[in-house]
LONUSE-921030 format. One record per atom (N, C-alpha, C): residue number from 1; residue in three letters; y, x, z. Coordinates in nm, 2 decimals, padded with zeros to 4 digits. Atoms other than C-alpha are relative to their C-alpha. Layout:
LONUSE-921030
{NUM 'ala' {Y X Z}}
...
//
This chain:
LONUSE-921030
{1 'unk' {00.13 00.04 00.03}}
{1 'unk' {04.28 07.61 -03.64}}
{1 'unk' {-00.09 00.02 00.13}}
{2 'unk' {00.08 -00.01 -00.12}}
{2 'unk' {04.03 07.55 -03.36}}
{2 'unk' {-00.13 00.08 -00.03}}
{3 'unk' {00.12 -00.08 00.03}}
{3 'unk' {03.75 07.80 -03.32}}
{3 'unk' {-00.12 -00.09 00.00}}
{4 'unk' {00.13 00.07 00.02}}
{4 'unk' {03.40 07.68 -03.42}}
{4 'unk' {-00.07 -00.02 00.13}}
{5 'unk' {00.07 00.01 -00.12}}
{5 'unk' {03.26 07.74 -03.07}}
{5 'unk' {00.05 -00.11 00.09}}
{6 'unk' {-00.04 00.11 -00.09}}
{6 'unk' {03.47 07.47 -02.91}}
{6 'unk' {-00.06 -00.14 -00.03}}
{7 'unk' {00.07 00.12 00.04}}
{7 'unk' {03.29 07.20 -03.10}}
{7 'unk' {-00.14 00.00 00.05}}
{8 'unk' {00.13 00.01 -00.06}}
{8 'unk' {02.97 07.07 -02.94}}
{8 'unk' {-00.10 00.03 -00.11}}
{9 'unk' {00.10 -00.03 00.10}}
{9 'unk' {02.66 07.20 -03.11}}
{9 'unk' {-00.08 -00.13 -00.04}}
{10 'unk' {00.07 00.11 00.05}}
{10 'unk' {02.44 06.96 -03.31}}
{10 'unk' {-00.11 -00.04 00.11}}
{11 'unk' {00.10 00.03 -00.10}}
{11 'unk' {02.17 06.98 -03.04}}
{11 'unk' {00.06 -00.07 00.12}}
{12 'unk' {-00.07 00.07 -00.12}}
{12 'unk' {02.41 06.88 -02.76}}
{12 'unk' {00.04 -00.14 -00.04}}
{13 'unk' {-00.04 00.13 00.05}}
{13 'unk' {02.54 06.59 -02.97}}
{13 'unk' {-00.13 -00.09 -00.01}}
{14 'unk' {00.12 00.08 00.01}}
{14 'unk' {02.18 06.47 -03.03}}
{14 'unk' {-00.05 -00.04 00.14}}
{15 'unk' {00.04 00.03 -00.14}}
{15 'unk' {02.10 06.50 -02.66}}
{15 'unk' {00.09 -00.11 00.06}}
{16 'unk' {-00.09 00.10 -00.05}}
{16 'unk' {02.41 06.30 -02.57}}
{16 'unk' {-00.03 -00.14 -00.06}}
{17 'unk' {00.04 00.13 00.06}}
{17 'unk' {02.31 06.03 -02.82}}
{17 'unk' {-00.12 -00.05 00.05}}
{18 'unk' {00.13 00.05 -00.06}}
{18 'unk' {01.96 06.01 -02.68}}
{18 'unk' {00.02 -00.05 00.14}}
{19 'unk' {-00.03 00.04 -00.14}}
{19 'unk' {02.09 05.98 -02.33}}
{19 'unk' {00.07 -00.14 00.00}}
{20 'unk' {-00.07 00.13 00.01}}
{20 'unk' {02.33 05.70 -02.44}}
{20 'unk' {-00.10 -00.11 -00.04}}
{21 'unk' {00.10 00.10 00.04}}
{21 'unk' {02.04 05.52 -02.61}}
{21 'unk' {-00.09 -00.04 00.12}}
{22 'unk' {00.09 00.03 -00.12}}
{22 'unk' {01.82 05.55 -02.30}}
{22 'unk' {00.08 -00.09 00.10}}
{23 'unk' {-00.08 00.08 -00.10}}
{23 'unk' {02.10 05.40 -02.08}}
{23 'unk' {00.01 -00.14 -00.06}}
{24 'unk' {00.00 00.13 00.06}}
{24 'unk' {02.14 05.11 -02.33}}
{24 'unk' {-00.13 -00.07 00.01}}
{25 'unk' {00.13 00.06 -00.01}}
{25 'unk' {01.77 05.05 -02.33}}
{25 'unk' {-00.04 -00.04 00.14}}
{26 'unk' {00.03 00.03 -00.14}}
{26 'unk' {01.75 05.05 -01.95}}
{26 'unk' {00.07 -00.13 00.03}}
{27 'unk' {-00.07 00.13 -00.03}}
{27 'unk' {02.01 04.77 -01.95}}
{27 'unk' {-00.06 -00.12 -00.06}}
{28 'unk' {00.06 00.11 00.06}}
{28 'unk' {01.81 04.55 -02.17}}
{28 'unk' {-00.15 -00.01 00.02}}
{29 'unk' {00.14 00.00 -00.03}}
{29 'unk' {01.47 04.61 -02.02}}
{29 'unk' {-00.05 -00.14 00.04}}
{30 'unk' {00.06 00.13 -00.02}}
{30 'unk' {01.24 04.31 -02.01}}
{30 'unk' {-00.06 00.00 00.14}}
{31 'unk' {00.07 00.02 -00.12}}
{31 'unk' {01.11 04.17 -01.69}}
{31 'unk' {-00.15 00.01 -00.03}}
{32 'unk' {00.15 -00.03 00.02}}
{32 'unk' {00.74 04.26 -01.64}}
{32 'unk' {-00.08 -00.11 00.05}}
{33 'unk' {00.09 00.10 -00.04}}
{33 'unk' {00.48 03.99 -01.64}}
{33 'unk' {-00.13 00.05 00.06}}
{34 'unk' {00.13 -00.05 -00.04}}
{34 'unk' {00.19 04.22 -01.56}}
{34 'unk' {-00.04 -00.03 00.14}}
{35 'unk' {00.04 00.03 -00.14}}
{35 'unk' {00.20 04.16 -01.19}}
{35 'unk' {-00.05 -00.14 00.02}}
{36 'unk' {00.04 00.14 -00.02}}
{36 'unk' {00.15 03.79 -01.24}}
{36 'unk' {-00.13 -00.03 -00.08}}
{37 'unk' {00.11 00.02 00.08}}
{37 'unk' {-00.14 03.83 -01.49}}
{37 'unk' {-00.13 -00.02 00.09}}
{38 'unk' {00.12 00.03 -00.07}}
{38 'unk' {-00.46 03.67 -01.35}}
{38 'unk' {-00.03 -00.15 00.00}}
{39 'unk' {00.04 00.14 -00.02}}
{39 'unk' {-00.64 03.34 -01.26}}
{39 'unk' {00.02 -00.03 00.15}}
{40 'unk' {-00.03 00.04 -00.13}}
{40 'unk' {-00.54 03.15 -00.95}}
{40 'unk' {-00.05 -00.15 00.02}}
{41 'unk' {00.04 00.13 -00.02}}
{41 'unk' {-00.69 02.84 -00.79}}
{41 'unk' {00.03 -00.05 00.14}}
{42 'unk' {-00.03 00.05 -00.14}}
{42 'unk' {-00.62 02.61 -00.49}}
{42 'unk' {00.01 -00.15 -00.01}}
{43 'unk' {-00.01 00.15 -00.01}}
{43 'unk' {-00.56 02.25 -00.38}}
{43 'unk' {00.12 -00.03 00.09}}
{44 'unk' {-00.12 00.04 -00.07}}
{44 'unk' {-00.27 02.06 -00.23}}
{44 'unk' {00.00 -00.15 00.01}}
{45 'unk' {-00.03 00.14 00.00}}
{45 'unk' {-00.15 01.72 -00.14}}
{45 'unk' {00.14 -00.02 -00.05}}
{46 'unk' {-00.13 00.02 00.07}}
{46 'unk' {00.13 01.61 -00.37}}
{46 'unk' {00.07 -00.12 00.06}}
{47 'unk' {-00.08 00.11 -00.06}}
{47 'unk' {00.40 01.40 -00.20}}
{47 'unk' {00.09 -00.07 -00.10}}
{48 'unk' {-00.08 00.08 00.09}}
{48 'unk' {00.55 01.12 -00.41}}
{48 'unk' {00.13 -00.04 00.07}}
{49 'unk' {-00.13 00.05 -00.06}}
{49 'unk' {00.90 00.97 -00.36}}
{49 'unk' {-00.02 -00.10 00.11}}
{50 'unk' {00.02 00.11 -00.10}}
{50 'unk' {00.75 00.68 -00.16}}
{50 'unk' {-00.08 00.06 00.12}}
{51 'unk' {00.06 -00.06 -00.12}}
{51 'unk' {00.58 00.93 00.08}}
{51 'unk' {-00.15 00.01 -00.02}}
{52 'unk' {00.14 00.00 00.02}}
{52 'unk' {00.23 00.88 -00.06}}
{52 'unk' {-00.05 00.14 -00.03}}
{53 'unk' {00.06 -00.13 00.02}}
{53 'unk' {00.01 01.19 -00.05}}
{53 'unk' {-00.12 -00.01 -00.09}}
{54 'unk' {00.11 00.01 00.10}}
{54 'unk' {-00.23 01.25 -00.34}}
{54 'unk' {-00.06 00.14 -00.01}}
{55 'unk' {00.07 -00.13 00.00}}
{55 'unk' {-00.49 01.53 -00.32}}
{55 'unk' {-00.02 00.05 -00.15}}
{56 'unk' {00.02 -00.06 00.13}}
{56 'unk' {-00.50 01.76 -00.62}}
{56 'unk' {-00.07 00.14 00.01}}
{57 'unk' {00.05 -00.14 00.02}}
{57 'unk' {-00.70 02.07 -00.73}}
{57 'unk' {00.09 00.06 -00.11}}
{58 'unk' {-00.09 -00.07 00.10}}
{58 'unk' {-00.49 02.32 -00.92}}
{58 'unk' {-00.05 00.14 -00.04}}
{59 'unk' {00.03 -00.14 00.04}}
{59 'unk' {-00.54 02.63 -01.12}}
{59 'unk' {00.10 00.04 -00.11}}
{60 'unk' {-00.10 -00.06 00.10}}
{60 'unk' {-00.32 02.86 -01.33}}
{60 'unk' {-00.06 00.13 -00.05}}
{61 'unk' {00.04 -00.13 00.06}}
{61 'unk' {-00.41 03.14 -01.57}}
{61 'unk' {00.12 00.05 -00.07}}
{62 'unk' {-00.11 -00.07 00.06}}
{62 'unk' {-00.14 03.38 -01.67}}
{62 'unk' {-00.05 00.12 -00.07}}
{63 'unk' {00.05 -00.12 00.08}}
{63 'unk' {-00.21 03.63 -01.95}}
{63 'unk' {00.11 00.05 -00.09}}
{64 'unk' {-00.09 -00.06 00.09}}
{64 'unk' {-00.02 03.86 -02.17}}
{64 'unk' {-00.04 -00.03 -00.15}}
{65 'unk' {00.03 00.02 00.15}}
{65 'unk' {00.01 03.79 -02.55}}
{65 'unk' {00.07 00.11 -00.07}}
{66 'unk' {-00.06 -00.10 00.09}}
{66 'unk' {00.12 04.00 -02.84}}
{66 'unk' {00.15 00.00 00.01}}
{67 'unk' {-00.15 00.01 00.00}}
{67 'unk' {00.48 03.87 -02.82}}
{67 'unk' {00.06 -00.02 00.14}}
{68 'unk' {-00.05 00.03 -00.13}}
{68 'unk' {00.51 03.77 -02.45}}
{68 'unk' {-00.11 -00.03 00.10}}
{69 'unk' {00.11 00.04 -00.09}}
{69 'unk' {00.28 03.58 -02.22}}
{69 'unk' {-00.03 -00.15 -00.01}}
{70 'unk' {00.05 00.13 00.01}}
{70 'unk' {00.09 03.26 -02.18}}
{70 'unk' {-00.03 -00.05 00.14}}
{71 'unk' {00.03 00.06 -00.13}}
{71 'unk' {00.07 03.02 -01.88}}
{71 'unk' {-00.08 -00.13 -00.04}}
{72 'unk' {00.09 00.12 00.01}}
{72 'unk' {-00.22 02.77 -01.87}}
{72 'unk' {-00.02 -00.05 00.14}}
{73 'unk' {00.03 00.06 -00.13}}
{73 'unk' {-00.24 02.53 -01.58}}
{73 'unk' {-00.07 -00.13 -00.01}}
{74 'unk' {00.08 00.12 -00.01}}
{74 'unk' {-00.47 02.25 -01.48}}
{74 'unk' {00.03 -00.07 00.13}}
{75 'unk' {-00.01 00.07 -00.12}}
{75 'unk' {-00.42 01.98 -01.23}}
{75 'unk' {-00.10 -00.12 00.00}}
{76 'unk' {00.10 00.10 -00.01}}
{76 'unk' {-00.70 01.75 -01.12}}
{76 'unk' {00.04 -00.09 00.12}}
{77 'unk' {-00.03 00.10 -00.10}}
{77 'unk' {-00.60 01.43 -00.93}}
{77 'unk' {-00.13 -00.06 00.05}}
{78 'unk' {00.12 00.06 -00.06}}
{78 'unk' {-00.87 01.30 -00.69}}
{78 'unk' {00.04 -00.14 00.04}}
{79 'unk' {-00.03 00.14 -00.04}}
{79 'unk' {-00.85 00.92 -00.68}}
{79 'unk' {-00.08 -00.05 00.12}}
{80 'unk' {00.07 00.05 -00.12}}
{80 'unk' {-00.95 00.72 -00.37}}
{80 'unk' {-00.13 -00.07 -00.04}}
{81 'unk' {00.12 00.07 00.04}}
{81 'unk' {-01.22 00.54 -00.58}}
{81 'unk' {-00.10 00.10 -00.06}}
{82 'unk' {00.09 -00.11 00.04}}
{82 'unk' {-01.38 00.88 -00.67}}
{82 'unk' {00.03 00.05 -00.14}}
{83 'unk' {-00.03 -00.05 00.13}}
{83 'unk' {-01.24 00.91 -01.02}}
{83 'unk' {00.09 00.12 00.00}}
{84 'unk' {-00.08 -00.12 00.01}}
{84 'unk' {-01.08 01.23 -01.14}}
{84 'unk' {00.08 -00.01 -00.12}}
{85 'unk' {-00.09 00.00 00.12}}
{85 'unk' {-00.78 01.26 -01.37}}
{85 'unk' {00.05 00.14 -00.01}}
{86 'unk' {-00.03 -00.14 00.03}}
{86 'unk' {-00.74 01.60 -01.53}}
{86 'unk' {00.11 00.01 -00.10}}
{87 'unk' {-00.10 -00.03 00.10}}
{87 'unk' {-00.43 01.73 -01.71}}
{87 'unk' {00.01 00.15 -00.01}}
{88 'unk' {-00.02 -00.15 00.03}}
{88 'unk' {-00.40 02.08 -01.87}}
{88 'unk' {00.11 00.02 -00.10}}
{89 'unk' {-00.11 -00.04 00.08}}
{89 'unk' {-00.11 02.25 -02.03}}
{89 'unk' {-00.01 00.15 -00.03}}
{90 'unk' {00.00 -00.14 00.04}}
{90 'unk' {-00.09 02.58 -02.22}}
{90 'unk' {00.13 00.02 -00.08}}
{91 'unk' {-00.13 -00.03 00.07}}
{91 'unk' {00.25 02.73 -02.32}}
{91 'unk' {00.01 00.15 -00.01}}
{92 'unk' {-00.03 -00.14 00.03}}
{92 'unk' {00.32 03.06 -02.48}}
{92 'unk' {00.15 00.02 00.02}}
{93 'unk' {-00.14 -00.04 -00.02}}
{93 'unk' {00.65 03.23 -02.38}}
{93 'unk' {00.03 00.13 -00.08}}
{94 'unk' {-00.04 -00.12 00.07}}
{94 'unk' {00.84 03.48 -02.59}}
{94 'unk' {00.14 00.04 00.05}}
{95 'unk' {-00.13 -00.05 -00.05}}
{95 'unk' {01.15 03.69 -02.50}}
{95 'unk' {00.11 -00.08 -00.07}}
{96 'unk' {-00.12 00.06 00.06}}
{96 'unk' {01.49 03.53 -02.55}}
{96 'unk' {00.10 00.12 -00.01}}
{97 'unk' {-00.11 -00.10 00.00}}
{97 'unk' {01.82 03.71 -02.59}}
{97 'unk' {00.05 00.04 00.14}}
{98 'unk' {-00.04 -00.03 -00.14}}
{98 'unk' {01.85 03.72 -02.21}}
{98 'unk' {-00.11 00.07 00.07}}
{99 'unk' {00.10 -00.07 -00.08}}
{99 'unk' {01.67 03.96 -01.99}}
{99 'unk' {-00.06 -00.09 00.10}}
{100 'unk' {00.08 00.07 -00.10}}
{100 'unk' {01.40 03.80 -01.78}}
{100 'unk' {00.00 -00.15 -00.02}}
{101 'unk' {00.01 00.14 00.04}}
{101 'unk' {01.44 03.46 -01.96}}
{101 'unk' {-00.08 -00.01 -00.12}}
{102 'unk' {00.09 00.02 00.11}}
{102 'unk' {01.17 03.34 -02.19}}
{102 'unk' {00.00 -00.14 -00.06}}
{103 'unk' {00.00 00.13 00.07}}
{103 'unk' {01.17 03.06 -02.45}}
{103 'unk' {-00.15 -00.04 -00.02}}
{104 'unk' {00.14 00.04 00.03}}
{104 'unk' {00.86 02.85 -02.50}}
{104 'unk' {-00.02 -00.01 -00.15}}
{105 'unk' {00.03 00.00 00.14}}
{105 'unk' {00.70 02.89 -02.83}}
{105 'unk' {-00.11 -00.11 -00.02}}
{106 'unk' {00.09 00.11 -00.01}}
{106 'unk' {00.55 02.54 -02.86}}
{106 'unk' {-00.04 -00.06 -00.13}}
{107 'unk' {00.04 00.05 00.13}}
{107 'unk' {00.53 02.47 -03.23}}
{107 'unk' {00.05 00.10 -00.11}}
{108 'unk' {-00.04 -00.09 00.10}}
{108 'unk' {00.57 02.65 -03.56}}
{108 'unk' {00.10 -00.08 -00.10}}
{109 'unk' {-00.09 00.06 00.10}}
{109 'unk' {00.86 02.58 -03.80}}
{109 'unk' {-00.05 00.02 -00.14}}
{110 'unk' {00.05 -00.01 00.14}}
{110 'unk' {00.83 02.57 -04.18}}
{110 'unk' {-00.02 00.15 -00.05}}
{111 'unk' {00.01 -00.14 00.04}}
{111 'unk' {00.86 02.95 -04.19}}
{111 'unk' {-00.11 00.07 00.08}}
{112 'unk' {00.11 -00.06 -00.08}}
{112 'unk' {00.57 03.00 -03.94}}
{112 'unk' {00.04 00.06 00.13}}
{113 'unk' {-00.05 -00.05 -00.12}}
{113 'unk' {00.79 03.10 -03.65}}
{113 'unk' {-00.02 -00.10 00.11}}
{114 'unk' {00.02 00.09 -00.11}}
{114 'unk' {00.72 02.96 -03.31}}
{114 'unk' {00.14 -00.04 00.06}}
{115 'unk' {-00.13 00.05 -00.05}}
{115 'unk' {01.01 02.74 -03.18}}
{115 'unk' {-00.01 -00.10 00.11}}
{116 'unk' {-00.01 00.10 -00.11}}
{116 'unk' {01.12 02.51 -02.90}}
{116 'unk' {-00.02 -00.14 -00.06}}
{117 'unk' {00.01 00.14 00.04}}
{117 'unk' {01.05 02.14 -02.91}}
{117 'unk' {00.15 -00.06 00.02}}
{118 'unk' {-00.13 00.06 00.00}}
{118 'unk' {01.35 01.90 -02.94}}
{118 'unk' {00.02 -00.10 00.11}}
{119 'unk' {-00.01 00.10 -00.10}}
{119 'unk' {01.45 01.72 -02.62}}
{119 'unk' {00.08 -00.13 -00.04}}
{120 'unk' {-00.07 00.12 00.04}}
{120 'unk' {01.67 01.48 -02.81}}
{120 'unk' {-00.09 -00.10 -00.08}}
{121 'unk' {00.11 00.08 00.06}}
{121 'unk' {01.35 01.35 -02.97}}
{121 'unk' {-00.11 -00.04 00.10}}
{122 'unk' {00.09 00.04 -00.10}}
{122 'unk' {01.18 01.29 -02.64}}
{122 'unk' {-00.10 00.11 00.03}}
{123 'unk' {00.09 -00.11 -00.02}}
{123 'unk' {01.00 01.63 -02.65}}
{123 'unk' {00.06 00.08 00.12}}
{124 'unk' {-00.05 -00.08 -00.11}}
{124 'unk' {01.02 01.86 -02.35}}
{124 'unk' {00.06 00.13 -00.05}}
{125 'unk' {-00.06 -00.14 00.02}}
{125 'unk' {01.25 02.17 -02.35}}
{125 'unk' {-00.05 00.08 00.11}}
{126 'unk' {00.07 -00.08 -00.10}}
{126 'unk' {01.06 02.44 -02.17}}
{126 'unk' {00.05 00.14 -00.02}}
{127 'unk' {-00.03 -00.14 00.00}}
{127 'unk' {01.16 02.79 -02.07}}
{127 'unk' {-00.05 00.05 00.14}}
{128 'unk' {00.05 -00.06 -00.12}}
{128 'unk' {01.07 03.04 -01.80}}
{128 'unk' {00.09 00.12 00.03}}
{129 'unk' {-00.07 -00.12 -00.03}}
{129 'unk' {01.22 03.32 -01.61}}
{129 'unk' {-00.08 00.08 00.11}}
{130 'unk' {00.06 -00.09 -00.10}}
{130 'unk' {01.11 03.61 -01.39}}
{130 'unk' {00.11 00.05 00.08}}
{131 'unk' {-00.11 -00.05 -00.09}}
{131 'unk' {01.33 03.67 -01.09}}
{131 'unk' {-00.07 00.07 00.12}}
{132 'unk' {00.06 -00.08 -00.11}}
{132 'unk' {01.19 03.95 -00.87}}
{132 'unk' {-00.15 -00.03 00.00}}
{133 'unk' {00.14 00.03 -00.02}}
{133 'unk' {00.85 03.83 -00.74}}
{133 'unk' {-00.03 -00.15 -00.04}}
{134 'unk' {00.03 00.14 00.03}}
{134 'unk' {00.88 03.47 -00.88}}
{134 'unk' {00.01 -00.02 -00.15}}
{135 'unk' {00.01 00.05 00.14}}
{135 'unk' {00.78 03.33 -01.22}}
{135 'unk' {00.03 -00.15 00.01}}
{136 'unk' {-00.03 00.14 00.00}}
{136 'unk' {00.95 03.00 -01.27}}
{136 'unk' {-00.01 -00.06 -00.14}}
{137 'unk' {00.01 00.07 00.13}}
{137 'unk' {00.86 02.75 -01.55}}
{137 'unk' {00.08 -00.13 00.02}}
{138 'unk' {-00.08 00.12 00.00}}
{138 'unk' {01.11 02.47 -01.62}}
{138 'unk' {-00.04 -00.09 -00.12}}
{139 'unk' {00.02 00.09 00.11}}
{139 'unk' {01.04 02.16 -01.83}}
{139 'unk' {00.09 -00.12 00.01}}
{140 'unk' {-00.11 00.10 -00.01}}
{140 'unk' {01.33 01.93 -01.91}}
{140 'unk' {-00.03 -00.11 -00.11}}
{141 'unk' {00.02 00.12 00.09}}
{141 'unk' {01.29 01.58 -02.06}}
{141 'unk' {00.13 -00.08 00.00}}
{142 'unk' {-00.12 00.09 00.01}}
{142 'unk' {01.59 01.37 -02.18}}
{142 'unk' {-00.05 -00.14 -00.03}}
{143 'unk' {00.04 00.14 00.02}}
{143 'unk' {01.53 01.00 -02.14}}
{143 'unk' {00.08 -00.07 -00.11}}
{144 'unk' {-00.06 00.07 00.11}}
{144 'unk' {01.62 00.75 -02.41}}
{144 'unk' {00.14 -00.05 00.04}}
{145 'unk' {-00.13 00.04 -00.04}}
{145 'unk' {01.92 00.64 -02.20}}
{145 'unk' {00.09 00.12 00.04}}
{146 'unk' {-00.08 -00.12 -00.03}}
{146 'unk' {02.04 01.00 -02.16}}
{146 'unk' {-00.02 00.06 00.14}}
{147 'unk' {00.03 -00.06 -00.13}}
{147 'unk' {01.91 01.06 -01.81}}
{147 'unk' {-00.10 00.12 -00.02}}
{148 'unk' {00.09 -00.12 00.02}}
{148 'unk' {01.68 01.36 -01.74}}
{148 'unk' {-00.10 00.00 00.11}}
{149 'unk' {00.11 -00.03 -00.09}}
{149 'unk' {01.36 01.46 -01.57}}
{149 'unk' {-00.02 00.15 -00.01}}
{150 'unk' {00.02 -00.14 00.00}}
{150 'unk' {01.31 01.82 -01.47}}
{150 'unk' {-00.12 00.03 00.09}}
{151 'unk' {00.11 -00.06 -00.08}}
{151 'unk' {00.98 01.98 -01.36}}
{151 'unk' {00.02 00.15 00.02}}
{152 'unk' {-00.02 -00.14 -00.03}}
{152 'unk' {01.01 02.31 -01.19}}
{152 'unk' {-00.12 00.06 00.08}}
{153 'unk' {00.12 -00.07 -00.06}}
{153 'unk' {00.71 02.54 -01.11}}
{153 'unk' {00.04 00.14 00.04}}
{154 'unk' {-00.02 -00.13 -00.05}}
{154 'unk' {00.79 02.84 -00.89}}
{154 'unk' {-00.13 00.06 00.05}}
{155 'unk' {00.12 -00.07 -00.04}}
{155 'unk' {00.50 03.08 -00.86}}
{155 'unk' {00.04 00.14 00.04}}
{156 'unk' {-00.05 -00.12 -00.06}}
{156 'unk' {00.58 03.36 -00.62}}
{156 'unk' {-00.12 00.09 00.04}}
{157 'unk' {00.11 -00.10 -00.04}}
{157 'unk' {00.35 03.67 -00.58}}
{157 'unk' {-00.01 00.01 00.15}}
{158 'unk' {00.02 -00.01 -00.15}}
{158 'unk' {00.20 03.68 -00.23}}
{158 'unk' {-00.14 00.07 00.02}}
{159 'unk' {00.13 -00.07 -00.02}}
{159 'unk' {-00.09 03.87 -00.07}}
{159 'unk' {-00.11 -00.09 -00.03}}
{160 'unk' {00.12 00.08 00.04}}
{160 'unk' {-00.41 03.75 -00.24}}
{160 'unk' {00.03 -00.11 -00.10}}
{161 'unk' {-00.02 00.11 00.09}}
{161 'unk' {-00.24 03.51 -00.48}}
{161 'unk' {00.14 -00.03 -00.03}}
{162 'unk' {-00.13 00.05 00.03}}
{162 'unk' {00.06 03.30 -00.55}}
{162 'unk' {00.04 -00.12 00.09}}
{163 'unk' {-00.06 00.12 -00.06}}
{163 'unk' {00.28 03.06 -00.35}}
{163 'unk' {00.05 -00.08 -00.10}}
{164 'unk' {-00.04 00.09 00.10}}
{164 'unk' {00.33 02.76 -00.56}}
{164 'unk' {00.09 -00.11 00.06}}
{165 'unk' {-00.09 00.11 -00.03}}
{165 'unk' {00.63 02.53 -00.53}}
{165 'unk' {00.03 -00.08 -00.12}}
{166 'unk' {-00.01 00.09 00.12}}
{166 'unk' {00.64 02.23 -00.77}}
{166 'unk' {00.09 -00.11 00.04}}
{167 'unk' {-00.09 00.12 -00.02}}
{167 'unk' {00.91 01.96 -00.80}}
{167 'unk' {00.02 -00.07 -00.13}}
{168 'unk' {-00.05 00.09 00.11}}
{168 'unk' {00.98 01.67 -01.03}}
{168 'unk' {00.13 -00.06 00.05}}
{169 'unk' {-00.13 00.05 -00.04}}
{169 'unk' {01.35 01.58 -01.02}}
{169 'unk' {00.05 -00.09 -00.11}}
{170 'unk' {-00.05 00.09 00.10}}
{170 'unk' {01.48 01.27 -01.20}}
{170 'unk' {00.15 -00.04 00.04}}
{171 'unk' {-00.14 00.04 -00.02}}
{171 'unk' {01.86 01.23 -01.23}}
{171 'unk' {00.05 00.05 00.14}}
{172 'unk' {-00.05 -00.06 -00.12}}
{172 'unk' {01.91 01.45 -00.92}}
{172 'unk' {-00.09 -00.04 00.12}}
{173 'unk' {00.09 00.04 -00.11}}
{173 'unk' {01.64 01.28 -00.70}}
{173 'unk' {-00.14 00.06 -00.01}}
{174 'unk' {00.14 -00.06 00.00}}
{174 'unk' {01.32 01.46 -00.60}}
{174 'unk' {-00.10 -00.11 00.01}}
{175 'unk' {00.10 00.11 00.00}}
{175 'unk' {01.04 01.23 -00.70}}
{175 'unk' {-00.14 00.05 00.05}}
{176 'unk' {00.13 -00.06 -00.04}}
{176 'unk' {00.74 01.46 -00.63}}
{176 'unk' {00.02 00.14 00.03}}
{177 'unk' {-00.01 -00.14 -00.04}}
{177 'unk' {00.70 01.79 -00.45}}
{177 'unk' {-00.14 00.05 00.05}}
{178 'unk' {00.12 -00.06 -00.06}}
{178 'unk' {00.42 02.02 -00.35}}
{178 'unk' {00.03 00.15 00.03}}
{179 'unk' {00.00 -00.15 -00.04}}
{179 'unk' {00.40 02.36 -00.17}}
{179 'unk' {-00.15 00.03 00.03}}
{180 'unk' {00.14 -00.04 -00.03}}
{180 'unk' {00.06 02.53 -00.17}}
{180 'unk' {-00.02 00.15 -00.03}}
{181 'unk' {00.04 -00.14 00.03}}
{181 'unk' {-00.11 02.87 -00.20}}
{181 'unk' {-00.12 00.00 -00.10}}
{182 'unk' {00.10 -00.01 00.10}}
{182 'unk' {-00.32 02.96 -00.50}}
{182 'unk' {-00.06 00.14 00.01}}
{183 'unk' {00.07 -00.13 -00.02}}
{183 'unk' {-00.58 03.23 -00.45}}
{183 'unk' {-00.04 00.07 -00.13}}
{184 'unk' {00.03 -00.08 00.12}}
{184 'unk' {-00.62 03.51 -00.71}}
{184 'unk' {-00.15 00.01 00.00}}
{185 'unk' {00.14 -00.01 00.02}}
{185 'unk' {-00.97 03.50 -00.85}}
{185 'unk' {-00.04 00.13 -00.05}}
//
């Protein structure tokens, strides 16, 4: 029979269990959005596939939500005849099963849970990720003929704001691109 003192005490076992739990939790730690939170503005010339440059004013507001974070961005195109065309988008992102990858919560299902849209019905499939100092938002569209269009917004933290890199890619060809700096307000 083994003496009782060779078995670990209950306190030691609890401590070992707590340490194992902390190690597991560290492995699934979420990427932190807090460094990106804020409002940013700027302007740029967007280059189209034909080389045409179109001036745009841009802004983005990144905020934390109860479940994840929200990205709201606006683009104002300045037409040569003086007209302005404004587009705004707001998307909430929630954690996925993958660290640093977030799913867009763009509509509610019959149970009230926020879910992705369906790209097979012409709706965009949107997700984001945080990779070090860069928050990237992807928006994938599947055409009726099965081709695709992908918009990619890379927002990289920089002194005083964000470096923005935007691209629209259709079936592997870059149709539109912009690189600019957005100043933190």
